[in-house]
mmCIF file as gemmi writes it, N, C-alpha and C atoms, coordinates in Angstrom:
data_model
loop_
_atom_site.group_PDB
_atom_site.id
_atom_site.type_symbol
_atom_site.label_atom_id
_atom_site.label_alt_id
_atom_site.label_comp_id
_atom_site.label_asym_id
_atom_site.label_entity_id
_atom_site.label_seq_id
_atom_site.pdbx_PDB_ins_code
_atom_site.Cartn_x
_atom_site.Cartn_y
_atom_site.Cartn_z
_atom_site.occupancy
_atom_site.B_iso_or_equiv
_atom_site.pdbx_formal_charge
_atom_site.auth_seq_id
_atom_site.auth_asym_id
_atom_site.pdbx_PDB_model_num
ATOM 1 N N . MET Axp A 1 ? 0.805 -1.206 0 1 0 ? 1 A 1
ATOM 2 C CA . MET Axp A 1 ? 0 0 0 1 0 ? 1 A 1
ATOM 3 C C . MET Axp A 1 ? 0.847 1.268 0 1 0 ? 1 A 1
ATOM 4 N N . PRO Axp A 2 ? 1.953 1.347 0.735 1 0 ? 2 A 1
ATOM 5 C CA . PRO Axp A 2 ? 2.751 2.583 0.701 1 0 ? 2 A 1
ATOM 6 C C . PRO Axp A 2 ? 3.293 2.895 -0.695 1 0 ? 2 A 1
ATOM 7 N N . ILE Axp A 3 ? 3.545 1.863 -1.505 1 0 ? 3 A 1
ATOM 8 C CA . ILE Axp A 3 ? 4.049 2.108 -2.854 1 0 ? 3 A 1
ATOM 9 C C . ILE Axp A 3 ? 2.982 2.818 -3.691 1 0 ? 3 A 1
ATOM 10 N N . ALA Axp A 4 ? 1.729 2.473 -3.508 1 0 ? 4 A 1
ATOM 11 C CA . ALA Axp A 4 ? 0.647 3.119 -4.244 1 0 ? 4 A 1
ATOM 12 C C . ALA Axp A 4 ? 0.541 4.591 -3.861 1 0 ? 4 A 1
ATOM 13 N N . ILE Axp A 5 ? 0.73 4.9 -2.613 1 0 ? 5 A 1
ATOM 14 C CA . ILE Axp A 5 ? 0.656 6.292 -2.165 1 0 ? 5 A 1
ATOM 15 C C . ILE Axp A 5 ? 1.818 7.094 -2.746 1 0 ? 5 A 1
ATOM 16 N N . VAL Axp A 6 ? 3.008 6.511 -2.722 1 0 ? 6 A 1
ATOM 17 C CA . VAL Axp A 6 ? 4.178 7.195 -3.278 1 0 ? 6 A 1
ATOM 18 C C . VAL Axp A 6 ? 4 7.395 -4.789 1 0 ? 6 A 1
ATOM 19 N N . ALA Axp A 7 ? 3.459 6.402 -5.48 1 0 ? 7 A 1
ATOM 20 C CA . ALA Axp A 7 ? 3.226 6.526 -6.915 1 0 ? 7 A 1
ATOM 21 C C . ALA Axp A 7 ? 2.205 7.614 -7.202 1 0 ? 7 A 1
ATOM 22 N N . TRP Axp A 8 ? 1.155 7.683 -6.391 1 0 ? 8 A 1
ATOM 23 C CA . TRP Axp A 8 ? 0.143 8.723 -6.577 1 0 ? 8 A 1
ATOM 24 C C . TRP Axp A 8 ? 0.741 10.108 -6.338 1 0 ? 8 A 1
ATOM 25 N N . LEU Axp A 9 ? 1.537 10.251 -5.291 1 0 ? 9 A 1
ATOM 26 C CA . LEU Axp A 9 ? 2.181 11.536 -5.007 1 0 ? 9 A 1
ATOM 27 C C . LEU Axp A 9 ? 3.121 11.94 -6.147 1 0 ? 9 A 1
ATOM 28 N N . HIS Axp A 10 ? 3.851 10.967 -6.652 1 0 ? 10 A 1
ATOM 29 C CA . HIS Axp A 10 ? 4.768 11.25 -7.76 1 0 ? 10 A 1
ATOM 30 C C . HIS Axp A 10 ? 4.006 11.693 -9.002 1 0 ? 10 A 1
ATOM 31 N N . ALA Axp A 11 ? 2.942 10.99 -9.339 1 0 ? 11 A 1
ATOM 32 C CA . ALA Axp A 11 ? 2.14 11.342 -10.513 1 0 ? 11 A 1
ATOM 33 C C . ALA Axp A 11 ? 1.515 12.726 -10.352 1 0 ? 11 A 1
ATOM 34 N N . THR Axp A 12 ? 1.059 13.044 -9.157 1 0 ? 12 A 1
ATOM 35 C CA . THR Axp A 12 ? 0.467 14.352 -8.9 1 0 ? 12 A 1
ATOM 36 C C . THR Axp A 12 ? 1.512 15.457 -9.047 1 0 ? 12 A 1
ATOM 37 N N . ALA Axp A 13 ? 2.695 15.219 -8.51 1 0 ? 13 A 1
ATOM 38 C CA . ALA Axp A 13 ? 3.756 16.225 -8.61 1 0 ? 13 A 1
ATOM 39 C C . ALA Axp A 13 ? 4.166 16.441 -10.06 1 0 ? 13 A 1
ATOM 40 N N . ILE Axp A 14 ? 4.286 15.358 -10.819 1 0 ? 14 A 1
ATOM 41 C CA . ILE Axp A 14 ? 4.668 15.473 -12.23 1 0 ? 14 A 1
ATOM 42 C C . ILE Axp A 14 ? 3.604 16.24 -13.006 1 0 ? 14 A 1
ATOM 43 N N . SER Axp A 15 ? 2.336 15.978 -12.748 1 0 ? 15 A 1
ATOM 44 C CA . SER Axp A 15 ? 1.282 16.673 -13.483 1 0 ? 15 A 1
ATOM 45 C C . SER Axp A 15 ? 1.247 18.156 -13.129 1 0 ? 15 A 1
ATOM 46 N N . LEU Axp A 16 ? 1.552 18.51 -11.89 1 0 ? 16 A 1
ATOM 47 C CA . LEU Axp A 16 ? 1.599 19.924 -11.509 1 0 ? 16 A 1
ATOM 48 C C . LEU Axp A 16 ? 2.762 20.631 -12.194 1 0 ? 16 A 1
ATOM 49 N N . VAL Axp A 17 ? 3.91 19.991 -12.241 1 0 ? 17 A 1
ATOM 50 C CA . VAL Axp A 17 ? 5.073 20.588 -12.904 1 0 ? 17 A 1
ATOM 51 C C . VAL Axp A 17 ? 4.819 20.699 -14.395 1 0 ? 17 A 1
ATOM 52 N N . ASP Axp A 18 ? 4.218 19.678 -14.998 1 0 ? 18 A 1
ATOM 53 C CA . ASP Axp A 18 ? 3.954 19.682 -16.428 1 0 ? 18 A 1
ATOM 54 C C . ASP Axp A 18 ? 2.984 20.791 -16.812 1 0 ? 18 A 1
ATOM 55 N N . SER Axp A 19 ? 1.987 21.041 -15.983 1 0 ? 19 A 1
ATOM 56 C CA . SER Axp A 19 ? 1.006 22.068 -16.314 1 0 ? 19 A 1
ATOM 57 C C . SER Axp A 19 ? 1.618 23.465 -16.272 1 0 ? 19 A 1
ATOM 58 N N . ARG Axp A 20 ? 2.688 23.655 -15.529 1 0 ? 20 A 1
ATOM 59 C CA . ARG Axp A 20 ? 3.336 24.967 -15.468 1 0 ? 20 A 1
ATOM 60 C C . ARG Axp A 20 ? 4.324 25.18 -16.615 1 0 ? 20 A 1
ATOM 61 N N . THR Axp A 21 ? 4.8 24.126 -17.221 1 0 ? 21 A 1
ATOM 62 C CA . THR Axp A 21 ? 5.824 24.26 -18.25 1 0 ? 21 A 1
ATOM 63 C C . THR Axp A 21 ? 5.288 24.061 -19.662 1 0 ? 21 A 1
ATOM 64 N N . ARG Axp A 22 ? 4.007 23.984 -19.837 1 0 ? 22 A 1
ATOM 65 C CA . ARG Axp A 22 ? 3.437 23.818 -21.174 1 0 ? 22 A 1
ATOM 66 C C . ARG Axp A 22 ? 3.695 25.057 -22.003 1 0 ? 22 A 1
ATOM 67 N N . GLN Axp A 23 ? 3.873 24.846 -23.289 1 0 ? 23 A 1
ATOM 68 C CA . GLN Axp A 23 ? 4.132 25.956 -24.194 1 0 ? 23 A 1
ATOM 69 C C . GLN Axp A 23 ? 3.046 25.989 -25.255 1 0 ? 23 A 1
ATOM 70 N N . LEU Axp A 24 ? 1.864 26.366 -24.845 1 0 ? 24 A 1
ATOM 71 C CA . LEU Axp A 24 ? 0.734 26.412 -25.77 1 0 ? 24 A 1
ATOM 72 C C . LEU Axp A 24 ? 0.948 27.514 -26.801 1 0 ? 24 A 1
ATOM 73 N N . GLY Axp A 25 ? 0.732 27.2 -28.052 1 0 ? 25 A 1
ATOM 74 C CA . GLY Axp A 25 ? 0.885 28.173 -29.117 1 0 ? 25 A 1
ATOM 75 C C . GLY Axp A 25 ? 2.288 28.283 -29.666 1 0 ? 25 A 1
ATOM 76 N N . GLN Axp A 26 ? 3.223 27.545 -29.128 1 0 ? 26 A 1
ATOM 77 C CA . GLN Axp A 26 ? 4.613 27.647 -29.581 1 0 ? 26 A 1
ATOM 78 C C . GLN Axp A 26 ? 4.761 27.212 -31.036 1 0 ? 26 A 1
ATOM 79 N N . GLY Axp A 27 ? 4.027 26.207 -31.451 1 0 ? 27 A 1
ATOM 80 C CA . GLY Axp A 27 ? 4.105 25.747 -32.832 1 0 ? 27 A 1
ATOM 81 C C . GLY Axp A 27 ? 3.672 26.817 -33.822 1 0 ? 27 A 1
ATOM 82 N N . THR Axp A 28 ? 2.659 27.593 -33.462 1 0 ? 28 A 1
ATOM 83 C CA . THR Axp A 28 ? 2.184 28.667 -34.323 1 0 ? 28 A 1
ATOM 84 C C . THR Axp A 28 ? 3.253 29.739 -34.488 1 0 ? 28 A 1
ATOM 85 N N . VAL Axp A 29 ? 3.904 30.086 -33.401 1 0 ? 29 A 1
ATOM 86 C CA . VAL Axp A 29 ? 4.96 31.101 -33.454 1 0 ? 29 A 1
ATOM 87 C C . VAL Axp A 29 ? 6.108 30.627 -34.335 1 0 ? 29 A 1
ATOM 88 N N . GLU Axp A 30 ? 6.48 29.36 -34.217 1 0 ? 30 A 1
ATOM 89 C CA . GLU Axp A 30 ? 7.56 28.827 -35.045 1 0 ? 30 A 1
ATOM 90 C C . GLU Axp A 30 ? 7.154 28.805 -36.514 1 0 ? 30 A 1
ATOM 91 N N . TYR Axp A 31 ? 5.911 28.458 -36.794 1 0 ? 31 A 1
ATOM 92 C CA . TYR Axp A 31 ? 5.423 28.429 -38.182 1 0 ? 31 A 1
ATOM 93 C C . TYR Axp A 31 ? 5.478 29.827 -38.793 1 0 ? 31 A 1
ATOM 94 N N . VAL Axp A 32 ? 5.036 30.819 -38.056 1 0 ? 32 A 1
ATOM 95 C CA . VAL Axp A 32 ? 5.068 32.199 -38.553 1 0 ? 32 A 1
ATOM 96 C C . VAL Axp A 32 ? 6.511 32.631 -38.787 1 0 ? 32 A 1
ATOM 97 N N . GLY Axp A 33 ? 7.414 32.231 -37.898 1 0 ? 33 A 1
ATOM 98 C CA . GLY Axp A 33 ? 8.829 32.559 -38.073 1 0 ? 33 A 1
ATOM 99 C C . GLY Axp A 33 ? 9.405 31.965 -39.339 1 0 ? 33 A 1
ATOM 100 N N . VAL Axp A 34 ? 9.039 30.742 -39.643 1 0 ? 34 A 1
ATOM 101 C CA . VAL Axp A 34 ? 9.532 30.097 -40.871 1 0 ? 34 A 1
ATOM 102 C C . VAL Axp A 34 ? 8.986 30.819 -42.103 1 0 ? 34 A 1
ATOM 103 N N . VAL Axp A 35 ? 7.726 31.18 -42.081 1 0 ? 35 A 1
ATOM 104 C CA . VAL Axp A 35 ? 7.124 31.888 -43.211 1 0 ? 35 A 1
ATOM 105 C C . VAL Axp A 35 ? 7.811 33.236 -43.426 1 0 ? 35 A 1
ATOM 106 N N . VAL Axp A 36 ? 8.089 33.944 -42.346 1 0 ? 36 A 1
ATOM 107 C CA . VAL Axp A 36 ? 8.768 35.239 -42.458 1 0 ? 36 A 1
ATOM 108 C C . VAL Axp A 36 ? 10.171 35.065 -43.025 1 0 ? 36 A 1
ATOM 109 N N . MET Axp A 37 ? 10.887 34.065 -42.56 1 0 ? 37 A 1
ATOM 110 C CA . MET Axp A 37 ? 12.254 33.843 -43.051 1 0 ? 37 A 1
ATOM 111 C C . MET Axp A 37 ? 12.264 33.481 -44.536 1 0 ? 37 A 1
ATOM 112 N N . VAL Axp A 38 ? 11.336 32.649 -44.975 1 0 ? 38 A 1
ATOM 113 C CA . VAL Axp A 38 ? 11.261 32.291 -46.396 1 0 ? 38 A 1
ATOM 114 C C . VAL Axp A 38 ? 10.915 33.525 -47.231 1 0 ? 38 A 1
ATOM 115 N N . THR Axp A 39 ? 10.019 34.356 -46.732 1 0 ? 39 A 1
ATOM 116 C CA . THR Axp A 39 ? 9.653 35.584 -47.439 1 0 ? 39 A 1
ATOM 117 C C . THR Axp A 39 ? 10.853 36.512 -47.576 1 0 ? 39 A 1
ATOM 118 N N . LEU Axp A 40 ? 11.604 36.668 -46.489 1 0 ? 40 A 1
ATOM 119 C CA . LEU Axp A 40 ? 12.799 37.513 -46.546 1 0 ? 40 A 1
ATOM 120 C C . LEU Axp A 40 ? 13.844 36.951 -47.505 1 0 ? 40 A 1
ATOM 121 N N . LEU Axp A 41 ? 13.994 35.648 -47.542 1 0 ? 41 A 1
ATOM 122 C CA . LEU Axp A 41 ? 14.949 35.023 -48.449 1 0 ? 41 A 1
ATOM 123 C C . LEU Axp A 41 ? 14.563 35.261 -49.906 1 0 ? 41 A 1
ATOM 124 N N . ILE Axp A 42 ? 13.286 35.09 -50.22 1 0 ? 42 A 1
ATOM 125 C CA . ILE Axp A 42 ? 12.823 35.325 -51.591 1 0 ? 42 A 1
ATOM 126 C C . ILE Axp A 42 ? 13.011 36.785 -51.972 1 0 ? 42 A 1
ATOM 127 N N . ALA Axp A 43 ? 12.698 37.69 -51.052 1 0 ? 43 A 1
ATOM 128 C CA . ALA Axp A 43 ? 12.874 39.118 -51.341 1 0 ? 43 A 1
ATOM 129 C C . ALA Axp A 43 ? 14.345 39.459 -51.546 1 0 ? 43 A 1
ATOM 130 N N . ALA Axp A 44 ? 15.229 38.883 -50.751 1 0 ? 44 A 1
ATOM 131 C CA . ALA Axp A 44 ? 16.66 39.15 -50.898 1 0 ? 44 A 1
ATOM 132 C C . ALA Axp A 44 ? 17.177 38.642 -52.233 1 0 ? 44 A 1
ATOM 133 N N . VAL Axp A 45 ? 16.748 37.478 -52.65 1 0 ? 45 A 1
ATOM 134 C CA . VAL Axp A 45 ? 17.177 36.943 -53.948 1 0 ? 45 A 1
ATOM 135 C C . VAL Axp A 45 ? 16.646 37.817 -55.08 1 0 ? 45 A 1
ATOM 136 N N . ALA Axp A 46 ? 15.423 38.272 -54.974 1 0 ? 46 A 1
ATOM 137 C CA . ALA Axp A 46 ? 14.843 39.114 -56.021 1 0 ? 46 A 1
ATOM 138 C C . ALA Axp A 46 ? 15.587 40.44 -56.127 1 0 ? 46 A 1
ATOM 139 N N . VAL Axp A 47 ? 15.921 41.042 -54.991 1 0 ? 47 A 1
ATOM 140 C CA . VAL Axp A 47 ? 16.644 42.315 -55.006 1 0 ? 47 A 1
ATOM 141 C C . VAL Axp A 47 ? 18.065 42.126 -55.521 1 0 ? 47 A 1
ATOM 142 N N . ALA Axp A 48 ? 18.723 41.062 -55.085 1 0 ? 48 A 1
ATOM 143 C CA . ALA Axp A 48 ? 20.106 40.826 -55.507 1 0 ? 48 A 1
ATOM 144 C C . ALA Axp A 48 ? 20.199 40.48 -56.989 1 0 ? 48 A 1
ATOM 145 N N . SER Axp A 49 ? 19.182 39.856 -57.541 1 0 ? 49 A 1
ATOM 146 C CA . SER Axp A 49 ? 19.258 39.436 -58.942 1 0 ? 49 A 1
ATOM 147 C C . SER Axp A 49 ? 18.981 40.576 -59.916 1 0 ? 49 A 1
ATOM 148 N N . LYS Axp A 50 ? 18.519 41.716 -59.429 1 0 ? 50 A 1
ATOM 149 C CA . LYS Axp A 50 ? 18.254 42.836 -60.336 1 0 ? 50 A 1
ATOM 150 C C . LYS Axp A 50 ? 19.53 43.331 -60.997 1 0 ? 50 A 1
ATOM 151 N N . GLY Axp A 51 ? 20.636 43.285 -60.28 1 0 ? 51 A 1
ATOM 152 C CA . GLY Axp A 51 ? 21.882 43.801 -60.834 1 0 ? 51 A 1
ATOM 153 C C . GLY Axp A 51 ? 22.525 42.858 -61.837 1 0 ? 51 A 1
ATOM 154 N N . TRP Axp A 52 ? 22.563 41.574 -61.568 1 0 ? 52 A 1
ATOM 155 C CA . TRP Axp A 52 ? 23.301 40.653 -62.44 1 0 ? 52 A 1
ATOM 156 C C . TRP Axp A 52 ? 22.415 39.818 -63.336 1 0 ? 52 A 1
ATOM 157 N N . ALA Axp A 53 ? 21.127 39.756 -63.074 1 0 ? 53 A 1
ATOM 158 C CA . ALA Axp A 53 ? 20.225 38.996 -63.94 1 0 ? 53 A 1
ATOM 159 C C . ALA Axp A 53 ? 18.825 39.598 -63.86 1 0 ? 53 A 1
ATOM 160 N N . PRO Axp A 54 ? 18.617 40.691 -64.578 1 0 ? 54 A 1
ATOM 161 C CA . PRO Axp A 54 ? 17.312 41.361 -64.477 1 0 ? 54 A 1
ATOM 162 C C . PRO Axp A 54 ? 16.14 40.479 -64.895 1 0 ? 54 A 1
ATOM 163 N N . GLY Axp A 55 ? 16.376 39.561 -65.816 1 0 ? 55 A 1
ATOM 164 C CA . GLY Axp A 55 ? 15.3 38.676 -66.261 1 0 ? 55 A 1
ATOM 165 C C . GLY Axp A 55 ? 14.804 37.775 -65.144 1 0 ? 55 A 1
ATOM 166 N N . VAL Axp A 56 ? 15.725 37.323 -64.282 1 0 ? 56 A 1
ATOM 167 C CA . VAL Axp A 56 ? 15.349 36.46 -63.156 1 0 ? 56 A 1
ATOM 168 C C . VAL Axp A 56 ? 14.503 37.238 -62.164 1 0 ? 56 A 1
ATOM 169 N N . GLY Axp A 57 ? 14.928 38.454 -61.861 1 0 ? 57 A 1
ATOM 170 C CA . GLY Axp A 57 ? 14.17 39.289 -60.927 1 0 ? 57 A 1
ATOM 171 C C . GLY Axp A 57 ? 12.775 39.594 -61.435 1 0 ? 57 A 1
ATOM 172 N N . ASP Axp A 58 ? 12.684 39.908 -62.733 1 0 ? 58 A 1
ATOM 173 C CA . ASP Axp A 58 ? 11.373 40.198 -63.313 1 0 ? 58 A 1
ATOM 174 C C . ASP Axp A 58 ? 10.476 38.964 -63.313 1 0 ? 58 A 1
ATOM 175 N N . ALA Axp A 59 ? 11.058 37.805 -63.612 1 0 ? 59 A 1
ATOM 176 C CA . ALA Axp A 59 ? 10.276 36.566 -63.614 1 0 ? 59 A 1
ATOM 177 C C . ALA Axp A 59 ? 9.786 36.236 -62.203 1 0 ? 59 A 1
ATOM 178 N N . MET Axp A 60 ? 10.645 36.435 -61.211 1 0 ? 60 A 1
ATOM 179 C CA . MET Axp A 60 ? 10.235 36.186 -59.825 1 0 ? 60 A 1
ATOM 180 C C . MET Axp A 60 ? 9.131 37.153 -59.406 1 0 ? 60 A 1
ATOM 181 N N . ARG Axp A 61 ? 9.278 38.418 -59.781 1 0 ? 61 A 1
ATOM 182 C CA . ARG Axp A 61 ? 8.273 39.407 -59.417 1 0 ? 61 A 1
ATOM 183 C C . ARG Axp A 61 ? 6.922 39.061 -60.037 1 0 ? 61 A 1
ATOM 184 N N . LYS Axp A 62 ? 6.933 38.664 -61.307 1 0 ? 62 A 1
ATOM 185 C CA . LYS Axp A 62 ? 5.688 38.292 -61.984 1 0 ? 62 A 1
ATOM 186 C C . LYS Axp A 62 ? 5.059 37.054 -61.35 1 0 ? 62 A 1
ATOM 187 N N . ALA Axp A 63 ? 5.891 36.071 -61.012 1 0 ? 63 A 1
ATOM 188 C CA . ALA Axp A 63 ? 5.373 34.846 -60.393 1 0 ? 63 A 1
ATOM 189 C C . ALA Axp A 63 ? 4.789 35.131 -59.019 1 0 ? 63 A 1
ATOM 190 N N . LEU Axp A 64 ? 5.486 35.942 -58.23 1 0 ? 64 A 1
ATOM 191 C CA . LEU Axp A 64 ? 4.974 36.272 -56.895 1 0 ? 64 A 1
ATOM 192 C C . LEU Axp A 64 ? 3.697 37.1 -56.985 1 0 ? 64 A 1
ATOM 193 N N . THR Axp A 65 ? 3.644 38.034 -57.92 1 0 ? 65 A 1
ATOM 194 C CA . THR Axp A 65 ? 2.438 38.842 -58.091 1 0 ? 65 A 1
ATOM 195 C C . THR Axp A 65 ? 1.253 37.968 -58.487 1 0 ? 65 A 1
ATOM 196 N N . ALA Axp A 66 ? 1.491 37.03 -59.393 1 0 ? 66 A 1
ATOM 197 C CA . ALA Axp A 66 ? 0.417 36.127 -59.812 1 0 ? 66 A 1
ATOM 198 C C . ALA Axp A 66 ? -0.042 35.236 -58.659 1 0 ? 66 A 1
ATOM 199 N N . ALA Axp A 67 ? 0.906 34.75 -57.854 1 0 ? 67 A 1
ATOM 200 C CA . ALA Axp A 67 ? 0.538 33.893 -56.728 1 0 ? 67 A 1
ATOM 201 C C . ALA Axp A 67 ? -0.262 34.664 -55.684 1 0 ? 67 A 1
ATOM 202 N N . ILE Axp A 68 ? 0.134 35.908 -55.421 1 0 ? 68 A 1
ATOM 203 C CA . ILE Axp A 68 ? -0.595 36.72 -54.439 1 0 ? 68 A 1
ATOM 204 C C . ILE Axp A 68 ? -1.994 37.048 -54.947 1 0 ? 68 A 1
ATOM 205 N N . LYS Axp A 69 ? -2.103 37.39 -56.239 1 0 ? 69 A 1
ATOM 206 C CA . LYS Axp A 69 ? -3.428 37.67 -56.813 1 0 ? 69 A 1
ATOM 207 C C . LYS Axp A 69 ? -4.332 36.445 -56.76 1 0 ? 69 A 1
ATOM 208 N N . LYS Axp A 70 ? -3.739 35.265 -57.033 1 0 ? 70 A 1
ATOM 209 C CA . LYS Axp A 70 ? -4.519 34.033 -57.001 1 0 ? 70 A 1
ATOM 210 C C . LYS Axp A 70 ? -4.956 33.699 -55.579 1 0 ? 70 A 1
ATOM 211 N N . ALA Axp A 71 ? -4.077 33.921 -54.62 1 0 ? 71 A 1
ATOM 212 C CA . ALA Axp A 71 ? -4.402 33.6 -53.229 1 0 ? 71 A 1
ATOM 213 C C . ALA Axp A 71 ? -5.423 34.552 -52.642 1 0 ? 71 A 1
ATOM 214 N N . THR Axp A 72 ? -5.414 35.807 -53.086 1 0 ? 72 A 1
ATOM 215 C CA . THR Axp A 72 ? -6.321 36.798 -52.512 1 0 ? 72 A 1
ATOM 216 C C . THR Axp A 72 ? -7.552 37.073 -53.376 1 0 ? 72 A 1
ATOM 217 N N . SER Axp A 73 ? -7.742 36.314 -54.423 1 0 ? 73 A 1
ATOM 218 C CA . SER Axp A 73 ? -8.889 36.58 -55.306 1 0 ? 73 A 1
ATOM 219 C C . SER Axp A 73 ? -10.216 36.301 -54.612 1 0 ? 73 A 1
ATOM 220 N N . GLY Axp A 74 ? -10.237 35.423 -53.626 1 0 ? 74 A 1
ATOM 221 C CA . GLY Axp A 74 ? -11.471 35.102 -52.939 1 0 ? 74 A 1
ATOM 222 C C . GLY Axp A 74 ? -11.816 36.059 -51.814 1 0 ? 74 A 1
ATOM 223 N N . LEU Axp A 75 ? -10.94 37.008 -51.532 1 0 ? 75 A 1
ATOM 224 C CA . LEU Axp A 75 ? -11.195 37.924 -50.406 1 0 ? 75 A 1
ATOM 225 C C . LEU Axp A 75 ? -12.011 39.119 -50.824 1 0 ? 75 A 1
């Protein structure tokens, strides 16, 4: 019987500690961070390619504009 009491106390303590250390919403923050980083990378490549390959920059700009128009057409 004492082992059951110790196990119950241990489980209760673990659940109390776990409830204080939860990170609700952390996945959403990480997802937004990844989206922002990819956006910045695409913008940096588009800006950098204007000097040495204007055709690439123009093609990227047209593709991004078309994708944004397609994504926001329902709004």
